[in-house]
C-alpha positions as CSV (number, residue, x, y, z in Angstrom):
1,V,71.4,-72.1,-93.0
2,I,68.6,-70.9,-90.9
3,N,65.1,-71.9,-91.5
4,A,63.6,-69.1,-93.4
5,E,60.1,-69.5,-92.0
6,V,61.3,-69.1,-88.3
7,Y,62.5,-66.1,-87.6
8,P,59.3,-63.9,-88.9
9,K,57.3,-65.9,-86.4
10,A,59.7,-65.1,-83.5
11,V,59.5,-61.3,-84.4
12,A,55.7,-61.3,-84.8
13,F,55.9,-62.9,-81.3
14,G,57.9,-60.1,-79.9
15,L,56.1,-57.2,-81.6
16,S,52.6,-58.8,-80.1
17,I,54.2,-58.2,-76.6
18,G,55.8,-54.9,-77.0
19,A,59.3,-56.3,-76.9
20,E,62.4,-55.1,-78.4
21,I,63.2,-56.8,-81.7
22,S,67.3,-57.2,-82.0
23,R,68.4,-56.0,-85.4
24,I,71.3,-58.2,-85.2
25,S,71.0,-61.9,-83.2
26,V,73.6,-64.7,-83.2
27,F,73.4,-68.3,-82.9
28,D,75.4,-70.2,-80.5
29,R,76.2,-73.9,-79.5
30,K,75.0,-75.1,-76.1
31,N,77.3,-78.3,-75.4
32,Y,76.2,-81.0,-73.3
33,F,76.3,-84.7,-73.5
34,Y,73.0,-86.3,-72.8
35,P,71.2,-89.1,-74.8
36,D,68.5,-86.9,-76.0
37,L,71.2,-84.7,-77.8
38,P,73.0,-87.1,-80.4
39,K,75.2,-84.8,-82.0
40,G,76.5,-83.4,-78.5
41,Y,75.5,-79.7,-79.1
42,Q,72.0,-77.8,-79.3
43,I,71.7,-74.6,-81.6
44,T,70.3,-71.6,-79.5
45,Q,70.8,-68.1,-78.7
46,M,72.7,-66.9,-75.5
47,D,74.0,-63.3,-75.5
48,K,72.1,-61.8,-78.4
49,P,68.4,-63.2,-78.5
50,I,66.0,-62.1,-81.4
51,V,63.3,-60.9,-78.8
52,V,64.2,-58.9,-75.7
53,G,61.7,-57.8,-72.9
54,G,57.9,-57.2,-73.5
55,S,55.1,-58.2,-71.1
56,V,51.7,-59.5,-71.4
57,Q,48.4,-58.7,-69.2
58,I,47.1,-62.2,-68.0
59,P,43.3,-62.4,-66.9
60,L,42.8,-63.3,-63.3
61,E,39.6,-64.1,-61.3
62,E,36.8,-61.8,-60.9
63,G,38.0,-59.6,-63.9
64,S,41.2,-58.3,-62.6
65,S,44.6,-58.7,-64.6
66,K,48.2,-58.9,-63.8
67,E,51.1,-57.9,-66.0
68,I,54.0,-60.6,-66.3
69,H,57.1,-59.4,-68.0
70,V,58.9,-61.6,-70.6
71,T,62.8,-61.7,-70.1
72,R,63.4,-62.8,-73.7
73,A,62.5,-65.1,-76.5
74,H,65.2,-66.8,-78.2
75,L,65.3,-69.4,-81.4
76,E,66.9,-72.8,-80.8
77,E,66.5,-76.4,-82.0
78,D,64.3,-78.9,-80.2
79,A,66.1,-81.9,-78.5
80,G,64.8,-85.3,-78.1
81,K,62.7,-86.4,-75.3
82,S,63.7,-88.9,-72.5
83,V,60.9,-91.2,-71.8
84,H,60.9,-92.8,-68.3
85,D,57.4,-94.1,-67.7
86,E,57.1,-96.6,-70.7
87,F,60.0,-99.1,-69.7
88,T,61.1,-100.8,-66.6
89,N,64.6,-100.2,-65.3
90,R,65.5,-98.4,-68.4
91,T,64.9,-95.0,-70.3
92,G,64.0,-94.7,-73.7
93,I,64.9,-91.6,-76.1
94,D,62.1,-90.1,-78.4
95,L,64.1,-88.2,-81.2
96,N,60.9,-87.3,-83.3
97,R,61.2,-83.7,-82.5
98,A,65.1,-83.6,-82.4
99,G,66.4,-80.5,-84.6
100,I,62.9,-78.8,-85.0
101,P,62.9,-75.2,-84.6
102,L,61.7,-73.8,-81.2
103,L,60.9,-70.4,-79.7
104,E,61.7,-70.3,-76.0
105,I,60.0,-67.7,-74.1
106,V,61.5,-66.7,-70.8
107,S,59.4,-64.9,-68.3
108,E,60.4,-62.8,-65.2
109,P,59.5,-64.3,-61.7
110,D,56.5,-62.4,-61.5
111,M,53.9,-65.3,-60.8
112,R,53.0,-66.1,-57.4
113,S,50.8,-69.2,-57.5
114,A,49.9,-72.0,-59.8
115,K,47.0,-70.5,-60.8
116,E,48.8,-67.5,-62.1
117,A,51.3,-69.7,-63.8
118,V,48.3,-71.6,-65.6
119,A,46.6,-68.2,-66.6
120,Y,50.2,-67.1,-68.2
121,A,50.5,-70.6,-69.7
122,R,47.0,-70.3,-71.4
123,Y,47.6,-66.6,-72.6
124,I,50.9,-67.7,-74.1
125,H,48.9,-70.6,-75.8
126,Q,46.2,-68.3,-77.2
127,L,48.9,-65.7,-78.4
128,V,51.1,-68.2,-80.4
129,T,48.0,-69.8,-82.0
130,Y,46.5,-66.4,-83.1
131,L,49.8,-65.5,-84.7
132,G,50.2,-68.7,-86.3
133,V,53.6,-69.4,-84.4
134,S,52.5,-72.7,-83.3
135,D,49.5,-75.0,-83.3
136,G,49.4,-75.2,-79.6
137,N,49.1,-79.0,-79.4
138,M,50.6,-79.8,-76.2
139,S,50.1,-83.4,-76.4
140,E,52.2,-83.6,-79.6
141,G,54.8,-81.4,-77.9
142,S,54.3,-78.1,-80.3
143,L,54.0,-76.1,-77.1
144,R,55.2,-77.0,-73.6
145,C,56.2,-75.5,-70.1
146,D,59.6,-75.8,-68.1
147,A,58.2,-74.5,-64.7
148,N,60.8,-73.0,-62.4
149,V,59.6,-73.1,-59.0
150,S,61.1,-71.3,-55.6
151,I,59.5,-70.6,-52.3
152,R,60.5,-67.7,-49.8
153,P,59.3,-67.0,-46.2
154,I,56.2,-64.3,-46.1
155,G,57.9,-60.9,-46.0
156,A,61.3,-62.0,-47.5
157,Q,62.3,-60.1,-50.4
158,E,65.2,-62.6,-51.7
159,L,63.8,-65.9,-53.9
160,G,64.7,-69.0,-52.7
161,T,66.7,-71.7,-54.6
162,R,64.8,-72.7,-57.7
163,T,63.9,-76.2,-59.4
164,E,63.2,-76.8,-62.6
165,I,60.3,-79.0,-63.8
166,K,60.9,-79.8,-67.4
167,N,58.6,-80.5,-70.3
168,V,55.3,-80.4,-68.9
169,N,52.9,-80.9,-71.7
170,S,49.2,-80.0,-70.3
171,I,47.9,-77.0,-68.5
172,R,46.3,-79.5,-66.1
173,F,49.7,-81.2,-65.2
174,L,51.1,-77.8,-65.1
175,K,48.9,-76.7,-62.2
176,Q,49.6,-80.0,-60.5
177,A,53.4,-80.2,-60.9
178,I,53.7,-76.5,-59.3
179,E,51.4,-77.1,-56.3
180,Y,53.2,-80.6,-55.7
181,E,56.7,-78.9,-55.9
182,A,55.7,-75.9,-53.8
183,R,54.5,-78.3,-51.1
184,R,57.6,-80.5,-51.2
185,Q,59.9,-77.3,-50.9
186,I,57.8,-75.8,-47.8
187,E,58.2,-79.3,-46.1
188,I,62.0,-79.5,-46.8
189,I,62.4,-75.9,-45.4
190,E,60.1,-76.5,-42.4
191,D,62.2,-79.7,-41.6
192,G,65.4,-77.6,-41.6
193,G,66.7,-78.8,-44.8
194,T,68.0,-76.8,-48.0
195,I,66.7,-76.9,-51.6
196,E,68.9,-78.2,-54.2
197,Q,69.2,-76.7,-57.4
198,E,68.2,-79.4,-59.9
199,T,66.1,-80.4,-63.1
200,R,63.1,-82.3,-62.1
201,L,60.4,-84.3,-64.0
202,F,56.7,-84.5,-63.3
203,D,55.1,-87.9,-63.1
204,P,51.2,-87.6,-64.0
205,N,50.5,-91.0,-62.8
206,R,51.7,-90.5,-59.4
207,G,51.2,-86.7,-59.2
208,E,54.6,-85.8,-58.0
209,T,57.9,-84.5,-59.0
210,R,61.1,-86.7,-59.2
211,S,64.7,-85.6,-59.5
212,M,66.2,-85.9,-63.0
213,R,69.8,-84.3,-62.6
214,S,71.6,-81.5,-60.8
215,K,70.9,-78.2,-62.6
216,E,74.1,-76.9,-64.6
217,D,75.0,-73.2,-64.6
218,A,75.8,-71.5,-68.0
219,H,79.6,-71.8,-67.9
220,D,79.1,-75.8,-67.8
221,Y,77.5,-75.7,-71.3
222,R,80.5,-74.1,-72.7
223,Y,78.6,-71.5,-75.1
224,F,80.4,-70.4,-78.2
225,P,79.1,-68.8,-81.5
226,D,77.9,-71.3,-83.9
227,P,80.7,-71.5,-87.0
228,D,78.1,-72.7,-89.5
229,L,75.5,-70.0,-89.1
230,L,75.8,-66.3,-89.8
231,P,74.4,-63.6,-87.5
232,L,70.8,-62.8,-88.3
233,D,70.8,-59.2,-89.7
234,L,67.1,-57.8,-89.7
235,K,66.2,-54.7,-91.6
236,Q,64.0,-52.1,-89.9
237,E,61.7,-52.1,-93.0
238,F,61.3,-56.1,-92.7
239,I,60.4,-55.3,-89.0
240,E,57.5,-52.6,-89.8
241,E,56.3,-54.5,-92.6
242,L,55.6,-57.6,-90.4
243,K,54.3,-55.3,-87.7
244,A,51.5,-53.8,-90.2
245,S,50.7,-57.4,-91.1
246,L,50.1,-58.6,-87.8
247,P,46.5,-60.2,-87.2
248,E,44.1,-58.8,-84.7
249,L,45.1,-60.0,-81.2
250,P,42.9,-61.8,-78.6
251,D,42.6,-58.7,-76.2
252,E,41.7,-56.4,-79.3
253,R,39.2,-58.8,-80.8
254,K,37.5,-59.2,-77.2
255,Q,37.2,-55.5,-77.0
256,R,35.7,-55.3,-80.3
257,F,33.2,-58.1,-79.7
258,I,32.3,-56.4,-76.6
259,S,31.4,-53.0,-78.3
260,E,30.3,-54.2,-81.6
261,F,28.6,-57.3,-80.8
262,E,27.3,-55.9,-77.4
263,L,28.6,-59.2,-75.6
264,S,29.4,-59.8,-72.0
265,T,32.9,-59.5,-70.9
266,Y,32.5,-63.3,-70.1
267,D,31.1,-64.5,-73.3
268,A,33.8,-62.5,-75.3
269,G,36.5,-63.9,-73.4
270,V,35.2,-67.4,-74.4
271,L,34.8,-66.9,-77.7
272,V,38.2,-65.3,-78.4
273,A,40.0,-68.1,-76.5
274,D,40.6,-69.6,-79.7
275,R,41.3,-68.0,-83.1
276,E,39.1,-70.4,-85.0
277,T,36.3,-70.2,-82.3
278,A,36.2,-66.5,-82.9
279,E,36.3,-66.6,-86.6
280,F,33.5,-69.0,-86.4
281,F,31.3,-67.1,-84.1
282,E,32.0,-63.8,-86.1
283,T,30.9,-65.5,-89.5
284,S,27.8,-66.9,-87.9
285,A,26.9,-63.8,-85.7
286,T,27.4,-61.0,-88.4
287,G,24.1,-59.3,-89.4
288,R,22.2,-61.4,-86.8
289,D,21.5,-61.5,-83.3
290,A,25.0,-61.8,-81.9
291,K,23.9,-62.9,-78.4
292,Q,21.7,-65.5,-79.7
293,A,24.7,-66.7,-82.0
294,A,27.1,-66.6,-78.8
295,N,24.6,-68.8,-77.1
296,W,24.3,-71.3,-79.7
297,V,28.0,-71.5,-80.4
298,T,29.0,-72.0,-76.6
299,G,26.0,-74.2,-75.8
300,D,24.8,-76.5,-78.4
301,L,27.9,-76.5,-80.6
302,F,30.5,-76.8,-77.8
303,G,28.5,-79.3,-76.2
304,R,28.1,-81.8,-79.5
305,L,31.8,-81.2,-80.3
306,N,33.0,-82.1,-76.8
307,K,30.9,-85.2,-77.0
308,A,32.1,-86.2,-80.2
309,G,35.8,-85.1,-79.4
310,L,36.1,-83.0,-82.2
311,S,37.7,-79.5,-82.5
312,I,35.5,-76.6,-84.0
313,S,37.8,-76.8,-87.4
314,E,36.4,-80.2,-87.4
315,S,32.6,-79.3,-86.9
316,P,30.2,-80.9,-89.1
317,V,28.2,-77.8,-89.0
318,S,30.0,-74.9,-90.5
319,A,29.6,-71.1,-89.5
320,D,27.5,-70.3,-92.5
321,A,25.4,-73.2,-91.7
322,L,24.7,-72.2,-88.2
323,G,23.8,-68.7,-89.5
324,G,21.3,-70.3,-91.9
325,L,19.7,-71.7,-88.8
326,L,19.5,-68.5,-87.0
327,D,18.0,-66.9,-89.9
328,L,15.2,-69.5,-89.8
329,L,14.6,-68.9,-86.4
330,A,14.5,-65.0,-86.6
331,D,12.0,-65.0,-89.5
332,G,9.6,-67.4,-87.7
333,T,10.0,-70.4,-89.9
334,I,10.8,-72.7,-87.0
335,S,10.5,-72.4,-83.5
336,S,13.4,-72.6,-81.1
337,R,12.2,-75.9,-79.9
338,I,12.2,-77.3,-83.4
339,A,15.7,-75.6,-84.0
340,K,17.2,-77.9,-81.4
341,D,16.3,-81.2,-83.3
342,V,17.3,-79.4,-86.6
343,F,20.6,-78.6,-85.2
344,D,21.1,-82.3,-84.2
345,E,20.1,-83.5,-87.6
346,M,22.6,-80.9,-89.0
347,F,25.5,-82.1,-86.7
348,E,24.6,-85.8,-88.0
349,S,23.9,-85.3,-91.4
350,G,25.9,-82.2,-92.3
351,K,23.0,-80.9,-94.2
352,D,21.9,-77.3,-94.3
353,A,18.9,-76.3,-91.9
354,A,16.4,-75.1,-94.8
355,A,16.9,-78.5,-96.3
356,I,15.9,-80.4,-93.3
357,V,13.2,-78.2,-92.7
358,D,11.7,-78.9,-96.0
359,E,12.4,-82.6,-95.9
360,K,10.7,-83.1,-92.7
361,G,7.9,-80.7,-92.8
362,L,9.0,-78.7,-89.7
363,K,8.0,-75.3,-90.7
364,Q,6.1,-73.4,-87.8
365,I,2.6,-73.0,-88.1
366,T,1.7,-69.6,-87.9
367,D,-2.0,-70.0,-89.2
368,T,-4.0,-68.7,-86.4
369,G,-7.2,-70.7,-87.4
370,E,-5.2,-74.1,-87.4
371,I,-3.7,-73.2,-84.0
372,E,-7.1,-72.0,-82.5
373,A,-9.0,-75.3,-83.4
374,I,-5.9,-77.3,-81.5
375,V,-6.1,-74.8,-78.5
376,D,-10.1,-75.2,-78.3
377,A,-9.5,-79.1,-78.4
378,V,-6.9,-79.1,-75.7
379,I,-9.0,-76.6,-73.2
380,E,-11.9,-78.9,-73.9
381,R,-9.9,-81.9,-72.7
382,G,-8.4,-79.9,-70.0
383,A,-11.5,-78.6,-68.1
384,A,-10.2,-79.2,-64.5
385,Q,-6.8,-77.3,-65.3
386,A,-9.0,-74.5,-67.0
387,E,-11.0,-74.1,-64.0
388,Q,-7.5,-73.8,-61.8
389,Y,-6.3,-71.1,-64.3
390,R,-9.6,-69.1,-63.9
391,S,-9.3,-69.7,-60.0
392,G,-5.9,-67.7,-60.2
393,N,-3.3,-70.4,-61.0
394,E,-1.7,-68.9,-63.8
395,K,1.3,-71.2,-63.9
396,I,-0.9,-73.9,-65.2
397,I,-0.6,-72.2,-68.7
398,G,2.3,-74.1,-68.9
399,W,0.4,-77.5,-69.1
400,F,-1.8,-76.0,-72.0
401,V,1.2,-74.9,-73.9
402,G,2.9,-78.2,-73.5
403,Q,-0.4,-80.1,-74.8
404,V,-0.5,-77.9,-77.8
405,M,3.0,-78.1,-78.8
406,K,2.7,-82.0,-78.5
407,E,-0.4,-81.7,-80.8
408,T,1.5,-79.9,-83.1
409,Q,5.1,-81.8,-82.8
410,G,6.5,-78.4,-81.5
411,K,5.6,-76.7,-84.8
412,A,2.9,-74.0,-83.5
413,N,4.4,-70.4,-83.0
414,P,4.6,-70.3,-79.1
415,Q,3.7,-66.5,-78.9
416,A,0.7,-67.2,-80.7
417,V,-0.1,-70.3,-78.7
418,N,0.1,-68.2,-75.5
419,K,-1.9,-65.3,-76.8
420,L,-4.7,-67.5,-78.0
421,L,-4.9,-69.7,-74.8
422,R,-4.7,-66.6,-72.4
423,K,-7.6,-65.1,-74.5
424,K,-10.0,-68.2,-74.5
425,L,-9.2,-69.2,-70.9
426,Q,-10.3,-65.9,-69.7
427,S,-13.2,-65.9,-71.6
């Protein structure tokens, strides 16, 4: 019987790209004998896939975009995986994913470079993770690409013979594989040869593609309807209910972040690239300075997470905790310099900002009398620098600010320090 969790995810994907959802789709058996398929056939959808058509707009450089059309998306079961690089003179077979449900998304040949293919792959990754169709973990095989590559002379209309690079499991390798394969085909054509239609694999250690097997045609697989699985008959009410329950999609959220939070197109794009990041940002930014929140998320937080090898879902600093830190900055409890130290402590200990500030006595000094006494002492020690300031070297004010902040361990209010220094140095 069909896995009941699978077809709603396929329909959700189809609806998100504006595709036609097939009210009736049929499962077939694709027959072939290969070590990665122990039972000798793969359950798939040949003639009547669940999703037909649709398109996505992929972002390109300099803010432009390009429409990539989708031919179809069909349900099938995963096969095993041939492992060629871990053994000498033999091939291993990894059957861990054999039989796991798979949604195969087939695009039209609209991409004209490895960069466009990468942009498309990133967009699909973003879309399926937003929808909950997949966790998108490429290294574990949750999402991977088969790249079909062909070349043609400039001005030619007909596409050349294609080769298929199977199971590329990272965006970086996808770019390398396509660029290598395009160069390989160009060299063959320029030397007077012809391209053989075949399936190839990408060797990341050597940065090259290698022949796997000749590419079979559809009739070689002897497709026929699966005798165990009934056709999938979807009611229109079910499709409409699913459509109404779709989450906010990446492009919609990006536009909302730009209008609601007044973010730049770039910042909004970075923050919506991942659903968890977008939700983290929105929680920490709501009711606060959104630009400041974006800077903390994409700067300090991303930096610490990357260094620690953690995803945002594993962050020791929660969205609410970051919001608490931003509140302390906004009401003047701590300075921006102290905030950096507090954040580092939050990341290491998991404590809230307010608790750290109280424990370590880090509240900003706003008492003008206390700051004034320190300013007077610093000016007295820096008579030479004071003379430079009075002679027109206004940049030297930075030296005085630094000295005051050092004396107060960064706790003095910078605006108050600057105001007092200028007043006293000019007198």
